[in-house]
N, C-alpha and C positions, 0 to 999 in steps of 0.2 A: 485043717482048712483045705478045701478043695483047691487043687492047682498049685499048692504051696507045700510041698513035702517038708515034713519036720515042724510045721507050724500048727499050733492047736489054739482053739479058743479057750478062754478063761472065764470063770464066774466072777465078774467084776464086783459082785455084791459079797463076796467072800472076804472076811477079815483077814484070812492068811494071804490072799492075793493082794490086799491093800497094804499089809505089812511088808510084803516083798517089793511092791512098787515104791513105798516109802523109802526102803533101803536102796533101791536102784536110783532114785532121784538124789538121795544123799551121796551115793557113789559118783553120780554124774557131777555134782557140785564139787566133790573132793578132787575130781580130775580136771576141774577148771571149766566145765561146760557152762554156758550162759543161758541155755534153753533146753527144754525137752520137747519132743515131737511124738506123742503117743500114736501108734499106728493101729489100724483095725479096731476102731471104736464102734463100728456099726454091727455089733453082734445081733442087734435087734432085727436086722435084715437078712440074717443067715441062720442056717440050722446048726446051732451051737451045742444043743443038748441042755441048755441052761434057761430057756424061756426068758431071755433078756428083752427088755423094752427100751424105748427111747428115753424114758424117765431113768432107767438104770444107767444108760450111757451118759446122760446129763449129770447125774449124781456122781459117777465115777470121774468124769472130766473136772467137775467142781472140786472134788476131793484132791485130784492131782494138781489142779491149779493152786489150791491152798498150800499144798506141800511144796510146790516149785516156787511160788511167790514168797513163802516163808523162808526160803533159802536164797532170796534175791535173784531168782531165776525166772526167765520167761517161759511160756508154754504155748504151744500152737495146736490148733485143730487140724487134723489130717483127714481130709475129705469129710464125709458126714453132713452133707448139705441139708438133710432133713431136720437137723437139730441146731443149725446155725442160730436162729432167733433165740433159742434157749441158752446158748453158751457164749455168744459173741461178747458179752459184757465182761467175762472173766478170762477169755483167751486173748493172747497178746498178738497173735498172728495166725495165718492159715497157710497150710501146704495143701495145694489142690492138684490132683492128678487127672488129666484127661478130660477136663470139663468141656473143652472145645469139641473133642471127638464124640462125646456123648450128648452135647447140647445141654449141659448142666451147670453153666457158669453163673447164672443169675443169683442163686442163693448166696454165693460167696461175695457178691458185691457189697453185702451188708458190712463186711469187715472194713471196706473203704470208707463207709459212712462213719465208722468208729475210729478213723485214721489209723487203722491197723493194716499192715501189708498182707497181700496174698501172693505167696510164692508158688507159682503155677508151672507144672511140668506137663509136657505133652510127649508122647512116644509114637512117632510116625511109623515105626516098624510094626506096631501093634494095630494102629488105626488105619494105616494105608493112606493117611493124609500127607499132602506135601507141606513143606515149610511155608510156602506161599499161602496155603489154605489155613494153616495154623496161625500165621501172622496177619491174617486179613483184619482190617480195622472193624469189620462187622461181625467178628467171631464171638462176642460177648465177654471177652477177657480184657477189654480196655482198662488200663490202670493196674493191671496185675503185673508182677515181675515174672516174665515168662522165660523159661529155658526149655530147650528141645533136646531130648536124650534118647538113646536106645534103651529098650526095656531092660537089658542086662546091665545098664549103668556103666558101660565101659567109658573110655575117655572122650569119645565123640560127643561134641556139644555144639549146638547152634543157638543163636539168639535172633529174636525178631528185630528187623531194622528199626531205628529210632525215627 
């Protein structure tokens, strides 16, 4: 993956990949996790070498949701605004990064219509935005649970005022 040394795209249509993911979800359950948060599901928007489509991403998320729900666990969508309408019915929450900075919050509002939370993270050191700009009531993230962090995810944290 560009900009992320040591991270690679996977062919989510591969049975071997799905077997590994099944085992990882089972491991998470055995460790007492209550949910899984699959990241980088948007291979269809990136040069992965696997020719992945939005339908492939939807199929993979539905597969993971079945695995998680079958173990009594929740599952969330991480980013992936383009496929929200196709997956919101089987995702339990959403983790969204930088939608205010990129003006892309609208698709995730659908989760609120399903009474599902949107856990929203903004990174002012990446975007150059101020906390006041991020927390503006006109930013598109109304109703989201917003946290403001440094991109390196150190212990610095800010919250929007209530």
